[in-house]
DRENTIPA-605445 format. One line per field, with one value per atom (N, C-alpha, C): x, z, y; residue number from 1; chain. Coordinates in nm, 4 decimals, padded with zeros to 6 digits. Layout:
east: c(X  ...);
up: c(Z  ...);
north: c(Y  ...);
seq: c(NUM  ...);
mol: c(A  ...);
This chain:
east: c(-00.2412  -00.2157  -00.1266  -00.1560  -00.0760  00.0642  00.1559  00.2926  00.2990  00.3903  00.4145  00.5549  00.5674  00.6961  00.7525  00.8767  00.9463  01.0044  00.9512  00.9969  01.1417  01.1950  01.3342  01.4314  01.3861  01.4712  01.4508  01.3277  01.2966  01.3662  01.4392  01.5043  01.4477  01.3341  01.2721  01.3553  01.4482  01.5405  01.6125  01.6729  01.7482  01.8437  01.8496  01.9387  01.8741  01.7583  01.6865  01.5842  01.5580  01.4578  01.3201  01.2928  01.1651  01.1944  01.1191  01.1382  01.1153  01.1986  01.1925  01.0583  01.0054  00.8761  00.7650  00.7746  00.6753  00.6854  00.8072  00.8288  00.7878  00.8031  00.7803  00.6387  00.5642  00.4293  00.3357  00.2859  00.1984  00.0622  00.0242  -00.1043  -00.0948  00.0270  00.0503  -00.0001  00.0325  -00.0183  00.0834  00.2114  00.3143  00.3452  00.3526  00.3810  00.4775  00.5338  00.6163  00.5373  00.5395  00.4790  00.5568  00.4883  00.5556  00.6335  00.5895  00.6565  00.7765  00.7568  00.8619  00.9488  00.9025  00.9698  00.9871  00.8874  00.8834  00.7735  00.7967  00.6998  00.5781  00.4662  00.3451  00.2556  00.1647  00.0684  -00.0565  -00.0914  -00.2004  -00.3389  -00.3497  -00.4802  -00.4599  -00.4414  -00.4109  -00.5105  -00.6364  -00.7348  -00.7200  -00.6512  -00.6312  -00.5041  -00.4209  -00.2958  -00.3278  -00.2673  -00.2940  -00.1756  -00.0890  00.0199  00.1179  00.1513  00.2481  00.3903  00.4131  00.5409  00.6527  00.6182  00.7203  00.7962  00.7245  00.7890  00.8787  00.8329  00.9098  01.0423  01.0361  01.1559  01.2507  01.1971  01.2805  01.3420  01.2905  01.3373  01.4841  01.5722  01.7148  01.7480  01.6593  01.6832  01.6203  01.5410  01.4699  01.3678  01.3119  01.2211  01.0756  01.0449  00.9062  00.8887  00.7837  00.7529  00.6033  00.5651  00.4236  00.3933  00.2756  00.2303  00.1495  00.1627  00.0826  -00.0635  -00.1553  -00.2967  -00.3283  -00.4231  -00.4523  -00.4924  -00.5420  -00.5805  -00.4577  -00.3403  -00.2185  -00.1322  -00.1323  -00.0483  -00.0851  -00.1345  -00.1815  -00.0696  -00.1072  -00.0116  00.0716  00.1974  00.2861  00.3677  00.3106  00.3845  00.4326  00.5528  00.6114  00.6725  00.6788  00.7483  00.8391  00.9715  01.0683  01.1583  01.1563  01.2452  01.3785  01.4805  01.6107  01.6551  01.6583  01.6914  01.8420  01.8892  02.0285  02.0331  02.1497  02.1589  02.1118  02.1245  02.0836  01.9818  01.9532  01.8608  01.7768  01.6610  01.5810  01.5699  01.5992  01.5899  01.4711  01.3951  01.2771  01.2977  01.2673  01.2665  01.1215  01.0743  00.9373  00.9439  00.8802  00.8757  00.7307  00.7078  00.5724  00.5224  00.3949  00.3349  00.3964  00.4635  00.5310  00.6788  00.7183  00.8563  00.9511  00.8981  00.9816  01.0272  01.1573  01.2148  01.2521  01.2065  01.2444  01.2957  01.3956  01.4531  01.4492  01.4188  01.4128  01.4878  01.5495  01.6235  01.5914  01.5654  01.5284  01.6029  01.6268  01.6845  01.5842  01.6379  01.5503  01.5046  01.3868  01.3372  01.4076  01.4857  01.5570  01.6902  01.7282  01.8554  01.8552);
up: c(00.3716  00.2618  00.3148  00.2774  00.3267  00.2667  00.3343  00.2819  00.1516  00.0670  -00.0606  -00.0536  -00.0843  -00.0764  -00.2164  -00.2344  -00.3610  -00.3593  -00.4395  -00.4366  -00.4818  -00.5525  -00.5969  -00.4838  -00.3872  -00.2751  -00.1538  -00.1346  -00.0165  -00.0239  00.0839  00.0897  00.2043  00.2620  00.3704  00.4972  00.5076  00.6220  00.6432  00.5365  00.5434  00.6613  00.7308  00.8447  00.9760  00.9680  01.0897  01.1245  01.2523  01.2975  01.2430  01.2366  01.1882  01.1097  01.0034  00.9261  01.0178  01.0054  01.0939  01.0821  00.9610  00.9437  01.0164  01.0201  01.0915  01.2416  01.2916  01.4353  01.4848  01.4008  01.4477  01.4238  01.3366  01.3025  01.4237  01.4773  01.5943  01.5636  01.4377  01.4001  01.3565  01.3615  01.3185  01.1758  01.0875  00.9505  00.8470  00.8806  00.7829  00.7908  00.6754  00.6648  00.5506  00.5479  00.4353  00.3517  00.2211  00.1303  00.1422  00.1645  00.1865  00.0642  -00.0545  -00.1769  -00.2130  -00.2077  -00.2528  -00.1388  -00.0150  00.1042  00.0949  00.0362  00.0266  00.1188  00.1805  00.2727  00.1985  00.2690  00.2184  00.3367  00.3150  00.4169  00.3953  00.4944  00.4764  00.4793  00.5357  00.5428  00.5279  00.4043  00.3807  00.4440  00.4481  00.5037  00.6541  00.7212  00.8654  00.9023  00.8052  00.8304  00.8655  00.9737  01.0142  00.9853  00.8963  00.8471  00.9548  01.0474  01.1510  01.0947  00.9837  00.9123  00.9880  01.0898  01.1631  01.0704  00.9836  00.8918  00.7921  00.7460  00.6493  00.7112  00.8346  00.9021  00.9410  00.9690  01.0188  00.9102  00.7890  00.6829  00.6487  00.6722  00.6453  00.4961  00.4106  00.2664  00.1996  00.2760  00.2167  00.1148  00.1374  00.0406  00.0612  00.1717  00.2011  00.1952  00.1282  00.1221  00.1417  00.1714  00.1834  00.0921  00.0407  -00.0418  00.0482  00.0269  00.1042  00.0616  00.1559  00.1181  00.0223  -00.0647  -00.1658  -00.1034  00.0191  00.0846  00.1140  00.1301  00.1620  00.0400  -00.0529  -00.1713  -00.2738  -00.3851  -00.4864  -00.5356  -00.5860  -00.6448  -00.7460  -00.7520  -00.6899  -00.5732  -00.4903  -00.3771  -00.2838  -00.2255  -00.1359  -00.0153  00.0943  00.2140  00.2541  00.2478  00.2657  00.3854  00.4887  00.6032  00.5848  00.6490  00.6548  00.8002  00.8667  01.0083  01.0281  01.1133  01.1554  01.3022  01.3597  01.5000  01.5925  01.5482  01.6326  01.5666  01.4381  01.3652  01.2681  01.2346  01.1255  01.0216  00.8982  00.7887  00.7017  00.6618  00.5790  00.4444  00.3383  00.2039  00.1589  00.1262  00.0787  -00.0700  -00.1504  -00.2948  -00.3291  -00.3693  -00.3992  -00.5321  -00.5563  -00.6813  -00.8026  -00.7791  -00.8870  -00.8959  -00.8244  -00.8182  -00.7441  -00.6738  -00.5913  -00.4698  -00.4406  -00.3303  -00.2162  -00.0951  00.0254  00.1262  00.2042  00.3052  00.4418  00.5421  00.6804  00.7672  00.8718  00.9615  01.1049  01.1888  01.3282  01.4181  01.5416  01.6412  01.6711  01.6964  01.7429  01.8835  01.9171  02.0512  02.1583  02.1178  02.2129  02.2585  02.2048  02.2441  02.3902);
north: c(01.8364  01.7445  01.6328  01.5113  01.3982  01.3991  01.3310  01.3250  01.2468  01.2897  01.2212  01.1629  01.0350  00.9663  00.9488  00.9898  00.9700  00.8288  00.7377  00.5984  00.5801  00.6782  00.6691  00.7026  00.7838  00.8207  00.7296  00.6813  00.6006  00.4655  00.4310  00.3001  00.2159  00.2622  00.1870  00.1870  00.2801  00.2889  00.1562  00.1095  -00.0171  -00.0152  -00.1250  -00.1371  -00.0962  -00.0316  00.0085  -00.1000  -00.1134  -00.2102  -00.1741  -00.0441  00.0079  00.1342  00.1580  00.2805  00.3999  00.5011  00.6167  00.6879  00.6992  00.7666  00.6910  00.5592  00.4791  00.5029  00.5082  00.5237  00.6615  00.7640  00.9009  00.9512  00.8902  00.9381  00.9257  01.0392  01.0320  00.9702  00.9674  00.9089  00.7643  00.7069  00.5690  00.5466  00.6417  00.6376  00.5917  00.5958  00.5601  00.4107  00.3487  00.2051  00.1806  00.0601  00.0182  -00.0809  -00.0616  -00.1573  -00.2876  -00.3980  -00.5261  -00.5741  -00.5371  -00.5816  -00.4937  -00.3617  -00.2711  -00.2175  -00.2328  -00.1784  -00.0268  00.0381  00.1846  00.2352  00.3502  00.4075  00.4624  00.4658  00.5292  00.5653  00.6583  00.6977  00.6136  00.5319  00.4356  00.4996  00.6191  00.6855  00.8361  00.8821  01.0234  01.1203  01.0849  01.1779  01.1967  01.1034  01.1146  01.1902  01.2218  01.2946  01.4389  01.4899  01.6279  01.7200  01.6794  01.7655  01.8099  01.7219  01.7603  01.7647  01.6982  01.6942  01.6229  01.5456  01.4705  01.3768  01.3069  01.2125  01.2850  01.4014  01.4794  01.5236  01.5733  01.6231  01.5104  01.3923  01.2829  01.1957  01.1997  01.1101  01.1372  01.0404  01.0627  01.0727  01.0225  01.0268  01.1487  01.2247  01.3382  01.2921  01.1726  01.1119  01.1506  01.2181  01.2514  01.4019  01.4438  01.5862  01.6032  01.7232  01.7539  01.8712  01.8725  01.9843  02.0759  02.2045  02.2972  02.2841  02.2923  02.2883  02.4025  02.3815  02.4816  02.6151  02.6126  02.7364  02.8236  02.7621  02.8355  02.8633  02.7758  02.7933  02.6888  02.7314  02.6374  02.5473  02.4304  02.3372  02.4134  02.3979  02.3004  02.3552  02.4422  02.4983  02.3868  02.4051  02.3046  02.3731  02.3009  02.3444  02.2293  02.2517  02.1441  02.1733  02.0867  02.1088  02.0373  02.0910  02.0257  02.0338  01.9184  01.9143  01.9130  02.0010  02.0020  01.9644  01.9588  01.9210  02.0338  02.1595  02.2713  02.3634  02.3406  02.4277  02.3462  02.3991  02.3440  02.4555  02.4210  02.5170  02.4778  02.5770  02.5546  02.6203  02.5477  02.6038  02.6067  02.7244  02.7415  02.7743  02.6907  02.7131  02.7469  02.8704  02.9161  02.8635  02.8855  02.8382  02.9061  03.0193  03.0907  03.0540  02.9457  02.8968  02.9902  03.0894  03.1764  03.0957  03.1016  03.0241  03.1177  03.0815  03.1540  03.0529  03.0925  03.0027  03.0692  02.9891  03.0352  02.9348  02.9809  02.8923  02.9317  02.8310  02.8540  02.7564  02.7994  02.7099  02.5995  02.4785  02.3705  02.4043  02.3642  02.3944  02.3127  02.2142  02.1293  02.1874  02.3026  02.3644  02.4006);
seq: c(1  1  1  2  2  2  3  3  3  4  4  4  5  5  5  6  6  6  7  7  7  8  8  8  9  9  9  10  10  10  11  11  11  12  12  12  13  13  13  14  14  14  15  15  15  16  16  16  17  17  17  18  18  18  19  19  19  20  20  20  21  21  21  22  22  22  23  23  23  24  24  24  25  25  25  26  26  26  27  27  27  28  28  28  29  29  29  30  30  30  31  31  31  32  32  32  33  33  33  34  34  34  35  35  35  36  36  36  37  37  37  38  38  38  39  39  39  40  40  40  41  41  41  42  42  42  43  43  43  44  44  44  45  45  45  46  46  46  47  47  47  48  48  48  49  49  49  50  50  50  51  51  51  52  52  52  53  53  53  54  54  54  55  55  55  56  56  56  57  57  57  58  58  58  59  59  59  60  60  60  61  61  61  62  62  62  63  63  63  64  64  64  65  65  65  66  66  66  67  67  67  68  68  68  69  69  69  70  70  70  71  71  71  72  72  72  73  73  73  74  74  74  75  75  75  76  76  76  77  77  77  78  78  78  79  79  79  80  80  80  81  81  81  82  82  82  83  83  83  84  84  84  85  85  85  86  86  86  87  87  87  88  88  88  89  89  89  90  90  90  91  91  91  92  92  92  93  93  93  94  94  94  95  95  95  96  96  96  97  97  97  98  98  98  99  99  99  100  100  100  101  101  101  102  102  102  103  103  103  104  104  104  105  105  105  106  106  106  107  107  107);
mol: c(A  A  A  A  A  A  A  A  A  A  A  A  A  A  A  A  A  A  A  A  A  A  A  A  A  A  A  A  A  A  A  A  A  A  A  A  A  A  A  A  A  A  A  A  A  A  A  A  A  A  A  A  A  A  A  A  A  A  A  A  A  A  A  A  A  A  A  A  A  A  A  A  A  A  A  A  A  A  A  A  A  A  A  A  A  A  A  A  A  A  A  A  A  A  A  A  A  A  A  A  A  A  A  A  A  A  A  A  A  A  A  A  A  A  A  A  A  A  A  A  A  A  A  A  A  A  A  A  A  A  A  A  A  A  A  A  A  A  A  A  A  A  A  A  A  A  A  A  A  A  A  A  A  A  A  A  A  A  A  A  A  A  A  A  A  A  A  A  A  A  A  A  A  A  A  A  A  A  A  A  A  A  A  A  A  A  A  A  A  A  A  A  A  A  A  A  A  A  A  A  A  A  A  A  A  A  A  A  A  A  A  A  A  A  A  A  A  A  A  A  A  A  A  A  A  A  A  A  A  A  A  A  A  A  A  A  A  A  A  A  A  A  A  A  A  A  A  A  A  A  A  A  A  A  A  A  A  A  A  A  A  A  A  A  A  A  A  A  A  A  A  A  A  A  A  A  A  A  A  A  A  A  A  A  A  A  A  A  A  A  A  A  A  A  A  A  A  A  A  A  A  A  A  A  A  A  A  A  A  A  A  A  A  A  A  A  A  A  A  A  A);
């Protein structure tokens, strides 16, 4: 499922030369709307769910929905990047919340 951007949280990475989601997307799919300066995925069908943009967004404005094969709407998988760990919050379709934390592979 392509990333979904919360327009209330997205600030277009003000002060940055380029929005972080744009710089990190390996598929070159993330762009800023020229009028609103909010991020969006220009070709959702080409997104392969790597979640690079979700993990890198400093505002936490980007999320991805789990494909229906893994967890029906409104299931979510939300990462929180730390300097030495990444924590994942999984919210199931039944609103059950589970959290997992792993070392970054860069340690």
